Backbone as a chain_set.jsonl record, in Angstrom:
{"seq": "MGYRDTIVKYCLDNIGCSYNYTPSGGVEHESYNCSYLSYCAYHSADLEIPTWQGHQNGDGSQSDWVRWAGNWTDSIDELTPGDLVFFGSDPYNTFHVGIYVGNGMMIDSVPAYGVSERPVLDQSGFVGGGWPFENTGDDIMIMPTRATIRLDHDMNVRDYPSLDNNVVAHYNAGETVNIDGIVLNGGYAWGHYIGASSKKDRYVALAGDTMFGRPV", "coords": {"N": [[-0.141, 12.962, -14.989], [0.608, 12.463, -11.581], [1.107, 9.76, -9.139], [-0.096, 10.491, -6.634], [-1.799, 12.633, -7.296], [-3.562, 11.302, -8.981], [-4.775, 9.5, -7.225], [-6.106, 11.251, -5.428], [-7.812, 12.556, -7.24], [-9.454, 10.42, -8.03], [-10.858, 9.943, -5.659], [-12.202, 12.401, -5.319], [-13.818, 12.339, -7.599], [-15.639, 10.423, -6.9], [-17.165, 11.32, -4.822], [-20.208, 11.453, -3.126], [-21.114, 8.914, -3.651], [-22.709, 6.055, -2.203], [-22.551, 4.475, 1.098], [-21.256, 1.185, 1.59], [-22.364, -1.85, 2.88], [-21.778, -4.514, 2.548], [-19.879, -7.676, 2.562], [-18.122, -7.634, 0.379], [-17.234, -5.072, 0.122], [-17.917, -3.104, -1.684], [-19.248, -1.578, -4.714], [-17.718, -0.475, -7.474], [-17.676, 3.001, -8.166], [-20.242, 3.263, -7.32], [-20.859, 2.401, -4.608], [-19.143, 2.228, -1.438], [-17.197, 0.787, 1.222], [-14.96, 1.967, 3.817], [-12.271, 0.984, 3.456], [-12.391, -0.182, 0.957], [-12.754, 2.002, -0.685], [-10.258, 3.344, -0.41], [-8.593, 1.337, -1.406], [-9.508, 1.154, -4.117], [-8.937, 3.747, -4.994], [-6.14, 3.834, -4.923], [-5.632, 1.751, -6.69], [-6.502, 2.888, -9.031], [-4.347, 4.403, -9.705], [-2.606, 2.535, -10.517], [-1.429, 1.243, -8.38], [-1.105, -1.238, -5.961], [-2.676, -2.014, -2.965], [-3.572, -3.564, 0.192], [-6.948, -4.846, 0.463], [-8.223, -4.641, 2.817], [-8.842, -3.235, 6.094], [-8.696, -3.109, 9.446], [-9.417, -4.162, 12.821], [-7.577, -6.162, 13.129], [-4.794, -5.502, 13.102], [-1.492, -5.966, 11.985], [-1.772, -8.078, 10.41], [-1.141, -7.504, 7.847], [-2.685, -5.39, 6.943], [-3.922, -2.202, 5.67], [-2.909, -0.118, 7.323], [-0.713, -1.399, 8.46], [0.987, -1.538, 6.259], [1.776, 1.15, 5.925], [3.255, 1.562, 8.277], [5.229, -0.439, 7.992], [6.545, 0.51, 5.75], [7.863, 2.615, 6.818], [6.817, 5.165, 6.989], [5.057, 6.313, 8.768], [3.231, 8.847, 10.443], [2.047, 10.834, 13.147], [1.182, 13.347, 12.913], [-0.926, 15.702, 11.517], [-0.009, 17.833, 10.054], [2.201, 16.836, 8.742], [1.293, 15.191, 6.78], [0.708, 14.28, 3.338], [-1.155, 15.016, 0.367], [-2.969, 12.224, -0.82], [-1.956, 10.412, 0.965], [-2.767, 7.792, 3.307], [-5.073, 7.925, 6.027], [-5.695, 7.102, 9.429], [-7.876, 5.777, 11.981], [-8.608, 5.033, 15.356], [-7.99, 3.291, 18.451], [-5.288, 3.254, 18.919], [-2.182, 3.238, 16.973], [-1.941, 0.546, 16.342], [-4.367, -0.582, 16.493], [-6.838, -0.061, 14.72], [-9.845, 1.233, 13.215], [-10.862, 2.53, 11.031], [-10.36, 4.117, 7.832], [-9.207, 6.781, 5.767], [-8.589, 9.01, 2.951], [-6.13, 11.377, 2.642], [-6.473, 14.701, 1.51], [-5.378, 17.19, 1.642], [-4.84, 20.386, 3.342], [-5.848, 19.772, 5.874], [-8.02, 18.17, 5.328], [-9.931, 15.244, 4.398], [-11.045, 12.486, 2.35], [-13.483, 10.097, 2.792], [-15.449, 7.13, 3.471], [-18.4, 6.664, 5.153], [-21.151, 5.304, 7.083], [-23.054, 7.354, 7.664], [-22.723, 9.431, 5.79], [-21.856, 8.422, 3.366], [-19.551, 8.559, 0.642], [-17.554, 11.287, 1.174], [-16.128, 14.598, 1.559], [-14.337, 15.867, 4.245], [-13.182, 17.456, 7.329], [-10.235, 16.011, 8.757], [-10.238, 15.824, 11.527], [-12.919, 15.704, 12.058], [-13.683, 13.094, 12.321], [-13.58, 10.968, 15.007], [-10.776, 9.819, 16.956], [-8.322, 9.958, 15.52], [-5.233, 8.583, 14.673], [-3.006, 8.61, 13.101], [-1.073, 8.346, 10.011], [-0.007, 7.964, 6.551], [2.145, 7.326, 3.687], [1.851, 4.271, 1.944], [4.013, 2.936, 0.777], [7.455, 2.213, 0.113], [9.721, 4.34, -1.35], [12.12, 3.815, -3.86], [13.499, 5.234, -5.708], [13.339, 6.367, -9.153], [10.601, 6.107, -9.278], [9.924, 3.548, -8.419], [7.954, 1.454, -6.52], [7.771, -0.131, -3.431], [5.896, -2.755, -2.204], [5.18, -3.407, 1.027], [6.027, -6.5, 2.326], [6.526, -9.205, 4.225], [8.319, -12.105, 4.128], [9.553, -15.46, 3.954], [10.949, -17.157, 1.375], [11.191, -20.184, -0.328], [13.124, -21.1, -2.965], [12.271, -22.619, -6.027], [13.822, -22.939, -8.214], [16.947, -22.055, -9.83], [18.106, -18.705, -9.286], [18.818, -15.419, -10.26], [20.151, -12.492, -8.67], [19.469, -9.081, -8.756], [20.396, -5.59, -9.209], [18.384, -3.854, -9.685], [14.88, -3.885, -10.393], [14.669, -5.382, -13.039], [15.098, -7.406, -15.916], [17.09, -6.589, -17.536], [19.065, -5.521, -16.012], [22.042, -5.41, -13.864], [23.446, -8.499, -12.751], [24.062, -9.381, -9.507], [24.342, -11.289, -7.599], [23.565, -14.75, -6.732], [21.109, -17.258, -6.294], [20.641, -20.693, -5.504], [18.457, -23.368, -6.528], [16.218, -24.47, -4.027], [17.358, -23.023, -1.971], [16.657, -20.401, 0.437], [15.145, -17.142, 0.518], [14.875, -14.137, 2.267], [12.477, -11.743, 2.114], [11.44, -8.292, 2.135], [9.585, -6.917, 0.788], [7.499, -6.448, -2.166], [7.878, -5.73, -5.569], [6.3, -4.649, -8.472], [7.147, -4.906, -11.745], [7.875, -4.669, -15.175], [6.346, -6.887, -15.899], [6.846, -8.796, -13.994], [6.82, -10.055, -10.613], [8.855, -8.882, -8.217], [10.907, -9.855, -5.589], [12.064, -7.956, -2.858], [14.939, -7.033, -0.987], [17.375, -5.874, 1.431], [20.765, -5.966, 0.807], [22.963, -7.916, 2.804], [25.71, -7.416, 3.1], [26.291, -5.379, 1.231], [24.397, -3.446, 1.809], [22.582, -2.413, 0.057], [19.759, -2.006, -2.241], [18.252, -5.013, -3.33], [17.013, -7.38, -5.735], [14.907, -10.097, -6.653], [13.425, -12.011, -9.196], [10.297, -13.298, -8.826], [7.754, -14.194, -9.764], [5.04, -13.968, -12.211], [3.426, -10.784, -12.356], [0.657, -10.769, -11.813], [0.079, -12.455, -9.766], [0.411, -11.248, -7.365], [-1.503, -9.406, -5.812], [-1.83, -8.478, -3.283], [-0.308, -8.54, 0.04], [1.622, -11.546, 0.717]], "CA": [[-0.629, 13.062, -13.606], [1.353, 11.584, -10.703], [0.376, 8.81, -8.311], [-0.911, 11.123, -5.606], [-2.869, 13.392, -7.945], [-4.544, 10.336, -9.489], [-5.516, 8.979, -6.064], [-7.017, 12.299, -4.946], [-8.841, 12.771, -8.26], [-10.418, 9.318, -7.953], [-11.728, 10.174, -4.501], [-13.08, 13.542, -5.616], [-14.791, 11.935, -8.62], [-16.621, 9.488, -6.34], [-17.948, 11.937, -3.754], [-21.649, 11.279, -3.327], [-21.456, 7.494, -3.672], [-23.245, 5.605, -0.921], [-21.758, 3.537, 1.904], [-21.562, -0.209, 1.291], [-22.32, -2.674, 4.082], [-21.592, -5.926, 2.221], [-18.511, -8.162, 2.738], [-17.277, -7.327, -0.773], [-16.682, -3.741, 0.304], [-18.517, -2.094, -2.533], [-19.382, -1.665, -6.174], [-16.97, 0.711, -7.865], [-18.417, 4.165, -8.664], [-21.602, 3.247, -6.771], [-20.866, 2.351, -3.147], [-17.84, 1.847, -0.884], [-16.836, 0.96, 2.611], [-13.796, 2.86, 3.878], [-11.05, 0.395, 2.919], [-12.563, -0.426, -0.482], [-12.516, 3.29, -1.341], [-8.813, 3.586, -0.493], [-8.04, 0.345, -2.333], [-9.83, 1.54, -5.497], [-8.234, 4.983, -5.323], [-4.75, 3.477, -5.23], [-5.646, 0.915, -7.892], [-6.655, 3.78, -10.19], [-3.001, 4.892, -10.012], [-1.802, 1.33, -10.764], [-0.764, 0.855, -7.147], [-1.896, -2.238, -5.251], [-2.591, -2.099, -1.512], [-4.573, -4.529, 0.666], [-8.349, -4.429, 0.406], [-8.819, -4.648, 4.144], [-8.314, -2.413, 7.173], [-9.572, -3.371, 10.581], [-8.808, -4.309, 14.14], [-6.545, -7.19, 13.111], [-3.555, -4.902, 12.632], [-0.425, -6.936, 12.093], [-2.062, -9.124, 9.43], [-0.902, -6.982, 6.511], [-3.726, -4.446, 6.55], [-3.408, -0.961, 5.083], [-2.095, 0.618, 8.296], [0.56, -2.109, 8.581], [1.848, -1.163, 5.135], [2.364, 2.468, 6.193], [4.288, 1.388, 9.303], [6.343, -1.226, 7.442], [7.281, 1.358, 4.803], [8.593, 3.616, 7.584], [6.279, 6.483, 6.665], [3.985, 6.671, 9.697], [3.29, 10.083, 11.215], [0.821, 11.147, 13.883], [0.952, 14.786, 12.754], [-1.656, 16.065, 10.296], [0.812, 18.782, 9.294], [3.219, 16.113, 7.98], [0.644, 14.385, 5.753], [0.718, 14.768, 1.961], [-2.314, 14.498, -0.358], [-2.801, 10.857, -1.286], [-1.647, 9.56, 2.111], [-3.856, 7.173, 4.057], [-5.215, 8.379, 7.409], [-6.307, 6.018, 10.19], [-8.586, 6.131, 13.203], [-8.774, 3.905, 16.26], [-7.542, 3.566, 19.814], [-3.848, 3.48, 18.792], [-1.78, 2.87, 15.618], [-2.003, -0.902, 16.131], [-5.759, -1.009, 16.676], [-7.584, 0.95, 13.974], [-11.147, 0.766, 12.735], [-11.348, 3.332, 9.913], [-9.319, 4.702, 7.001], [-9.601, 7.764, 4.765], [-7.511, 9.47, 2.084], [-5.847, 12.786, 2.889], [-6.509, 15.486, 0.274], [-4.731, 18.472, 1.877], [-5.471, 21.429, 4.159], [-6.555, 19.168, 6.998], [-9.226, 17.5, 4.848], [-9.824, 13.897, 3.868], [-12.237, 11.882, 1.758], [-13.678, 8.738, 3.304], [-16.82, 6.634, 3.331], [-18.997, 6.255, 6.424], [-22.595, 5.078, 6.903], [-23.891, 8.558, 7.767], [-22.567, 10.371, 4.674], [-21.297, 7.823, 2.169], [-18.253, 9.148, 0.289], [-17.638, 12.733, 1.339], [-14.922, 15.295, 1.984], [-14.554, 16.501, 5.545], [-11.938, 17.592, 8.087], [-9.741, 14.786, 9.395], [-10.612, 15.804, 12.94], [-14.348, 15.422, 12.211], [-13.777, 11.687, 12.709], [-12.866, 10.8, 16.274], [-9.799, 8.751, 17.065], [-7.202, 10.02, 14.589], [-4.008, 8.053, 15.268], [-1.871, 8.828, 12.22], [-1.205, 7.874, 8.638], [1.163, 8.159, 5.709], [2.233, 6.682, 2.375], [2.056, 2.846, 2.231], [5.08, 2.362, -0.046], [8.805, 2.737, 0.219], [10.231, 4.779, -2.643], [13.526, 3.465, -4.036], [13.996, 5.964, -6.868], [12.74, 6.047, -10.447], [9.188, 5.813, -9.044], [9.696, 2.158, -8.047], [7.243, 1.384, -5.251], [7.853, -1.424, -2.769], [4.75, -3.135, -1.39], [5.749, -4.101, 2.181], [5.615, -7.897, 2.406], [7.576, -9.936, 4.92], [8.143, -13.524, 3.862], [10.693, -16.298, 3.627], [10.54, -17.891, 0.182], [12.097, -21.233, -0.788], [13.144, -21.032, -4.418], [12.187, -23.934, -6.678], [14.736, -22.955, -9.349], [18.042, -21.098, -9.681], [17.607, -17.347, -9.419], [19.777, -14.323, -10.183], [19.833, -11.312, -7.867], [19.816, -7.898, -9.549], [20.435, -4.329, -8.462], [17.202, -3.1, -10.082], [13.893, -4.885, -10.802], [14.573, -5.504, -14.49], [15.956, -8.453, -16.456], [18.18, -5.944, -18.256], [20.034, -4.938, -15.091], [23.196, -6.193, -13.451], [23.352, -9.626, -11.828], [25.026, -9.107, -8.443], [24.456, -12.478, -6.754], [22.834, -15.876, -7.293], [20.565, -18.269, -5.399], [20.4, -21.997, -6.105], [17.173, -23.994, -6.204], [16.182, -25.041, -2.686], [17.746, -22.023, -0.985], [15.593, -19.485, 0.833], [15.444, -15.712, 0.524], [13.984, -13.356, 3.12], [12.135, -10.494, 1.457], [10.672, -7.328, 2.933], [8.631, -6.22, -0.068], [7.262, -6.895, -3.532], [7.835, -4.68, -6.582], [5.775, -5.087, -9.757], [7.815, -4.164, -12.807], [8.244, -5.428, -16.348], [5.603, -8.134, -15.987], [7.287, -9.719, -12.955], [6.8, -9.686, -9.199], [10.223, -8.961, -7.727], [11.132, -9.781, -4.153], [13.057, -6.949, -2.479], [15.577, -7.059, 0.323], [18.605, -5.092, 1.513], [21.914, -6.864, 0.885], [23.576, -7.925, 4.136], [27.044, -6.807, 3.045], [26.29, -4.148, 0.44], [23.413, -2.503, 2.348], [21.903, -1.818, -1.087], [18.552, -2.69, -2.673], [18.453, -6.207, -4.133], [15.742, -7.838, -6.275], [14.848, -11.401, -7.309], [12.15, -12.178, -9.905], [9.621, -14.427, -8.205], [6.616, -14.715, -10.51], [4.297, -12.968, -12.954], [2.886, -9.794, -11.415], [-0.747, -10.933, -11.48], [-0.051, -13.306, -8.586], [0.662, -10.506, -6.145], [-2.382, -8.264, -5.656], [-1.743, -8.031, -1.918], [0.778, -9.256, 0.697], [1.533, -13.003, 0.862]], "C": [[0.103, 12.039, -12.736], [0.457, 10.668, -9.886], [-0.605, 9.519, -7.376], [-2.078, 11.913, -6.211], [-3.965, 12.454, -8.451], [-5.404, 9.79, -8.359], [-6.534, 10.009, -5.582], [-8.138, 12.529, -5.952], [-9.897, 11.666, -8.214], [-11.389, 9.559, -6.796], [-12.701, 11.321, -4.756], [-14.178, 13.153, -6.603], [-15.889, 11.047, -8.056], [-17.342, 10.031, -5.112], [-19.433, 11.826, -4.094], [-22.068, 9.828, -3.439], [-21.89, 7.063, -2.271], [-22.266, 4.699, -0.179], [-22.194, 2.12, 1.582], [-21.348, -1.068, 2.536], [-21.95, -4.134, 3.797], [-20.139, -6.351, 2.413], [-17.583, -7.818, 1.583], [-16.629, -5.958, -0.662], [-17.248, -2.687, -0.614], [-18.665, -2.484, -3.981], [-18.793, -0.376, -6.714], [-17.856, 1.741, -8.562], [-19.874, 4.184, -8.209], [-21.602, 3.309, -5.249], [-19.538, 1.785, -2.647], [-17.922, 1.747, 0.638], [-15.492, 1.683, 2.642], [-12.568, 2.251, 3.202], [-11.173, 0.074, 1.436], [-12.35, 0.881, -1.256], [-11.019, 3.545, -1.479], [-8.151, 2.593, -1.429], [-8.275, 0.776, -3.788], [-9.09, 2.807, -5.912], [-6.784, 4.7, -5.687], [-4.675, 2.64, -6.504], [-5.783, 1.78, -9.148], [-5.321, 4.367, -10.625], [-2.036, 3.74, -10.281], [-0.931, 0.965, -9.571], [-1.665, -0.111, -6.391], [-1.623, -2.162, -3.755], [-3.627, -3.123, -1.061], [-5.984, -3.967, 0.558], [-8.941, -4.245, 1.789], [-8.095, -3.71, 5.102], [-9.232, -2.613, 8.357], [-8.791, -3.545, 11.851], [-7.653, -5.296, 14.131], [-5.226, -6.637, 12.578], [-2.392, -5.827, 12.958], [-0.608, -8.053, 11.091], [-1.826, -8.637, 7.998], [-1.971, -6.042, 6.031], [-3.093, -3.13, 6.113], [-2.529, -0.176, 6.053], [-0.749, -0.054, 8.511], [1.515, -1.688, 7.474], [2.516, 0.186, 5.37], [3.484, 2.344, 7.218], [5.493, 0.654, 8.737], [7.173, -0.413, 6.459], [8.075, 2.446, 5.509], [8.084, 5.028, 7.4], [5.194, 6.96, 7.632], [4.25, 8.013, 10.366], [1.971, 10.276, 11.954], [0.496, 12.63, 13.827], [0.224, 15.054, 11.44], [-0.815, 16.985, 9.428], [1.856, 18.085, 8.427], [2.613, 15.233, 6.889], [0.706, 15.088, 4.4], [-0.507, 14.229, 1.248], [-2.021, 13.141, -1.0], [-2.446, 9.897, -0.17], [-2.929, 8.933, 2.675], [-3.878, 7.743, 5.466], [-6.073, 7.37, 8.165], [-6.863, 6.511, 11.519], [-8.782, 4.882, 14.043], [-8.369, 4.301, 17.653], [-6.037, 3.817, 19.863], [-3.428, 2.994, 17.412], [-1.879, 1.38, 15.31], [-3.415, -1.453, 16.289], [-6.653, 0.047, 16.034], [-8.871, 0.356, 13.408], [-11.623, 1.49, 11.484], [-10.176, 3.929, 9.157], [-9.94, 5.714, 6.043], [-8.394, 8.136, 3.93], [-7.335, 10.968, 2.293], [-5.808, 13.545, 1.573], [-5.928, 16.887, 0.458], [-5.534, 19.416, 2.737], [-6.315, 20.864, 5.291], [-7.798, 18.391, 6.62], [-8.919, 16.086, 4.353], [-11.114, 13.544, 3.143], [-12.324, 10.461, 2.277], [-15.109, 8.321, 3.054], [-17.299, 6.103, 4.672], [-20.503, 6.109, 6.232], [-23.418, 6.354, 6.861], [-23.852, 9.418, 6.509], [-22.22, 9.707, 3.348], [-19.922, 8.418, 1.912], [-18.373, 10.658, 0.338], [-16.281, 13.287, 1.735], [-15.213, 16.023, 3.278], [-13.224, 16.628, 6.28], [-11.532, 16.269, 8.728], [-10.241, 14.698, 10.829], [-12.121, 15.728, 13.162], [-14.592, 13.988, 12.665], [-12.958, 11.494, 13.977], [-11.829, 9.68, 16.167], [-8.673, 8.784, 16.054], [-5.926, 9.56, 15.282], [-2.794, 8.217, 14.364], [-2.12, 8.323, 10.819], [0.082, 8.09, 7.874], [1.039, 7.385, 4.407], [2.601, 5.214, 2.556], [3.128, 2.167, 1.391], [6.411, 2.986, 0.321], [9.265, 3.112, -1.176], [11.718, 4.454, -2.746], [14.126, 4.17, -5.242], [13.339, 5.495, -8.143], [11.277, 5.625, -10.315], [8.904, 4.338, -8.821], [9.088, 2.131, -6.649], [7.348, -0.033, -4.686], [6.6, -1.636, -1.938], [5.278, -3.93, -0.194], [5.172, -5.498, 2.338], [6.748, -8.681, 3.049], [7.347, -11.438, 4.746], [9.495, -14.182, 3.655], [10.26, -17.226, 2.505], [11.613, -18.907, -0.174], [12.004, -21.306, -2.312], [13.118, -22.439, -5.023], [13.036, -23.997, -7.944], [15.856, -21.939, -9.094], [17.541, -19.686, -9.977], [18.745, -16.337, -9.302], [19.244, -13.2, -9.295], [20.32, -10.093, -8.64], [19.761, -6.637, -8.691], [19.287, -3.4, -8.818], [16.196, -4.115, -10.602], [13.656, -4.925, -12.309], [15.527, -6.599, -14.942], [17.138, -7.878, -17.216], [19.288, -5.455, -17.328], [21.062, -5.943, -14.585], [22.822, -7.34, -12.521], [24.449, -9.446, -10.786], [25.216, -10.28, -7.497], [23.575, -13.574, -7.365], [22.345, -16.767, -6.165], [20.38, -19.567, -6.174], [19.031, -22.522, -5.693], [17.268, -24.669, -4.839], [16.624, -24.089, -1.601], [16.563, -21.116, -0.665], [16.082, -18.051, 0.778], [14.409, -15.01, 1.389], [13.722, -12.011, 2.46], [11.345, -9.592, 2.398], [9.67, -6.553, 2.089], [8.529, -6.859, -1.432], [7.212, -5.661, -4.43], [7.283, -5.29, -7.867], [6.413, -4.25, -10.847], [8.155, -5.108, -13.955], [7.547, -6.771, -16.468], [5.993, -9.171, -14.954], [6.988, -9.157, -11.571], [8.204, -9.94, -8.664], [10.234, -8.91, -6.208], [12.252, -8.802, -3.856], [13.646, -7.268, -1.114], [16.806, -6.159, 0.281], [19.765, -6.061, 1.687], [22.629, -6.757, 2.211], [24.931, -7.234, 4.143], [27.025, -5.449, 2.35], [25.435, -3.042, 1.037], [22.661, -1.775, 1.234], [20.667, -2.629, -1.453], [18.908, -3.865, -3.57], [17.083, -6.776, -4.52], [15.903, -9.225, -6.895], [13.472, -11.541, -7.952], [11.488, -13.445, -9.397], [8.54, -15.034, -9.071], [6.037, -13.609, -11.378], [3.554, -12.069, -12.007], [1.43, -10.025, -11.029], [-0.957, -11.787, -10.243], [0.002, -12.524, -7.29], [-0.19, -9.246, -6.082], [-2.364, -7.693, -4.262], [-0.69, -8.868, -1.209], [0.526, -10.759, 0.794], [2.378, -13.451, 2.024]], "O": [[0.206, 10.872, -13.113], [-0.77, 10.77, -9.923], [-1.79, 9.188, -7.333], [-3.199, 11.867, -5.704], [-5.152, 12.771, -8.363], [-6.616, 9.634, -8.512], [-7.696, 9.674, -5.354], [-9.295, 12.683, -5.56], [-11.09, 11.938, -8.342], [-12.6, 9.396, -6.949], [-13.887, 11.217, -4.442], [-15.324, 13.579, -6.465], [-16.955, 10.923, -8.658], [-18.053, 9.291, -4.432], [-19.843, 12.082, -5.226], [-23.257, 9.524, -3.335], [-21.473, 7.655, -1.276], [-21.285, 4.221, -0.748], [-23.373, 1.876, 1.328], [-20.291, -1.019, 3.165], [-21.82, -4.918, 4.737], [-19.249, -5.501, 2.428], [-16.372, -7.717, 1.782], [-15.593, -5.706, -1.278], [-17.084, -1.494, -0.36], [-18.264, -3.566, -4.408], [-19.314, 0.705, -6.441], [-18.668, 1.407, -9.424], [-20.654, 5.023, -8.659], [-22.263, 4.164, -4.66], [-18.893, 0.98, -3.32], [-18.631, 2.526, 1.275], [-14.937, 1.982, 1.584], [-11.886, 2.941, 2.445], [-10.168, 0.057, 0.725], [-11.819, 0.86, -2.367], [-10.557, 3.924, -2.555], [-7.242, 2.959, -2.173], [-7.347, 0.765, -4.596], [-8.663, 2.927, -7.061], [-6.259, 5.261, -6.649], [-3.756, 2.806, -7.306], [-5.242, 1.443, -10.202], [-5.168, 4.781, -11.774], [-0.818, 3.922, -10.279], [0.172, 0.442, -9.733], [-2.851, 0.161, -6.2], [-0.472, -2.238, -3.326], [-4.483, -3.514, -1.854], [-6.181, -2.751, 0.561], [-10.056, -3.739, 1.919], [-6.906, -3.428, 4.948], [-10.424, -2.315, 8.278], [-7.637, -3.127, 11.949], [-6.822, -5.271, 15.04], [-4.61, -7.24, 11.699], [-2.31, -6.394, 14.048], [0.28, -8.89, 10.924], [-2.261, -9.281, 7.043], [-2.16, -5.897, 4.823], [-1.875, -2.965, 6.179], [-1.506, 0.375, 5.646], [0.255, 0.627, 8.722], [2.708, -1.503, 7.714], [3.693, 0.355, 5.051], [4.544, 2.948, 7.054], [6.636, 1.055, 8.961], [8.38, -0.626, 6.346], [8.877, 3.133, 4.876], [8.819, 5.99, 7.625], [4.485, 7.921, 7.333], [5.368, 8.282, 10.805], [0.908, 9.921, 11.445], [-0.345, 13.122, 14.578], [0.705, 14.676, 10.372], [-0.895, 16.928, 8.201], [2.351, 18.681, 7.469], [3.352, 14.591, 6.143], [0.752, 16.315, 4.32], [-0.884, 13.082, 1.488], [-0.983, 12.937, -1.629], [-2.611, 8.687, -0.326], [-4.022, 9.48, 2.531], [-2.825, 8.017, 6.043], [-7.05, 6.846, 7.629], [-6.403, 7.497, 12.094], [-9.083, 3.809, 13.521], [-8.392, 5.478, 18.013], [-5.559, 4.519, 20.754], [-4.245, 2.383, 16.723], [-1.899, 0.991, 14.142], [-3.623, -2.665, 16.224], [-7.162, 0.938, 16.713], [-8.971, -0.846, 13.159], [-12.657, 1.133, 10.919], [-9.131, 4.217, 9.74], [-11.06, 5.526, 5.567], [-7.294, 7.637, 4.168], [-8.284, 11.737, 2.138], [-5.181, 13.089, 0.616], [-5.976, 17.695, -0.469], [-6.751, 19.281, 2.859], [-7.366, 21.409, 5.627], [-8.561, 17.988, 7.498], [-7.798, 15.781, 3.946], [-12.137, 14.211, 3.299], [-11.353, 9.707, 2.21], [-15.894, 9.081, 2.486], [-16.688, 5.207, 5.254], [-21.075, 6.715, 5.326], [-24.385, 6.437, 6.104], [-24.843, 10.073, 6.186], [-22.281, 10.357, 2.305], [-19.202, 8.748, 2.855], [-19.191, 11.246, -0.369], [-15.399, 12.554, 2.185], [-16.222, 16.718, 3.394], [-12.245, 15.984, 5.904], [-12.38, 15.503, 9.185], [-10.622, 13.623, 11.294], [-12.575, 15.691, 14.305], [-15.594, 13.703, 13.32], [-11.772, 11.823, 14.01], [-11.985, 8.731, 15.398], [-8.106, 7.735, 15.747], [-5.57, 10.071, 16.344], [-1.666, 7.99, 14.802], [-3.232, 7.922, 10.477], [1.129, 8.365, 8.459], [-0.024, 6.863, 4.07], [3.57, 4.917, 3.254], [3.149, 0.94, 1.301], [6.484, 4.128, 0.775], [9.207, 2.29, -2.091], [12.491, 4.771, -1.842], [15.163, 3.743, -5.749], [12.842, 4.371, -8.222], [10.77, 4.871, -11.145], [7.77, 3.898, -9.009], [9.636, 2.71, -5.711], [7.052, -1.01, -5.375], [6.267, -0.819, -1.079], [5.783, -5.036, -0.384], [3.958, -5.66, 2.47], [7.825, -8.802, 2.464], [6.319, -11.974, 5.16], [10.458, -13.54, 3.234], [9.312, -17.995, 2.662], [12.788, -18.564, -0.309], [10.933, -21.546, -2.87], [13.846, -23.33, -4.586], [12.987, -24.988, -8.673], [15.72, -21.066, -8.238], [16.66, -19.494, -10.815], [19.539, -16.391, -8.363], [18.035, -12.994, -9.191], [21.452, -10.071, -9.123], [19.17, -6.616, -7.611], [19.217, -2.279, -8.314], [16.596, -5.115, -11.196], [12.587, -4.553, -12.794], [16.636, -6.714, -14.42], [18.092, -8.598, -17.512], [20.339, -5.02, -17.798], [20.97, -7.144, -14.837], [21.995, -7.184, -11.623], [25.628, -9.366, -11.13], [26.139, -10.279, -6.682], [22.922, -13.357, -8.385], [23.065, -17.008, -5.196], [20.01, -19.553, -7.348], [18.51, -22.163, -4.637], [18.249, -25.344, -4.528], [16.313, -24.302, -0.429], [15.585, -21.073, -1.412], [17.267, -17.773, 0.964], [13.211, -15.259, 1.261], [14.649, -11.224, 2.269], [10.678, -10.056, 3.323], [8.99, -5.654, 2.582], [9.348, -7.695, -1.813], [6.577, -4.664, -4.087], [7.754, -6.341, -8.302], [6.246, -3.031, -10.88], [8.66, -6.209, -13.736], [8.088, -7.698, -17.071], [5.529, -10.31, -15.018], [6.912, -7.943, -11.381], [8.681, -11.074, -8.659], [9.635, -8.016, -5.61], [13.281, -8.815, -4.531], [12.944, -7.714, -0.205], [17.228, -5.731, -0.793], [19.758, -6.884, 2.602], [22.881, -5.656, 2.702], [25.262, -6.536, 5.102], [27.652, -4.495, 2.808], [25.69, -1.858, 0.817], [22.165, -0.666, 1.431], [20.524, -3.781, -1.043], [19.752, -3.746, -4.458], [16.121, -6.68, -3.758], [16.894, -9.504, -7.57], [12.461, -11.226, -7.325], [12.044, -14.537, -9.518], [8.405, -16.257, -9.121], [6.471, -12.46, -11.305], [3.091, -12.52, -10.96], [0.997, -9.517, -9.995], [-2.069, -11.84, -9.718], [-0.321, -13.058, -6.228], [0.319, -8.141, -6.272], [-2.817, -6.57, -4.042], [-0.204, -9.835, -1.796], [-0.614, -11.202, 0.933], [2.44, -14.645, 2.317]]}, "num_chains": 1, "name": "protein.A"}
């Protein structure tokens, strides 16, 4: 089962759960607020996205990830099952998120119904949505994360997020690297950027993957 099928199946399996009003966002398989449902659905497919979605767009929330990945669309016809869908006054000021399941339908969690399937346009304020990752081939998913990192040790740069792949450049301890995403692969969190001269994907191993559950 692929990423998207797993995400949709998780949502379908949890229809009927109640809405959760607490700061934690929910108790899995019992109650959810809207962003905790989307977080858990993606986590079920071994994909990590932020746990939060709210008015503070620009702070690395779920809608920011879709925009940063370059996958934003304001057309329901261009959405694919598994995509996130957002509601608000505009794409930079959203208050609600659901998961698109196809044929104009989504699954979300709201106080009136809990987790339920309903038409996207049943919820007022649809502003767009999409897939919150950039695909780089071989099912490698980049979690959009913009940061400047000062390296505390020498670091090789590779053309694929694996210690078995080619070393194409090198950073010395104390130098900085500007990354635009994080990839979890092979037990490491890899910083991703596009090479200035090569214009190709480049990766540096930053840390063990458990340190990066959401943008830093």
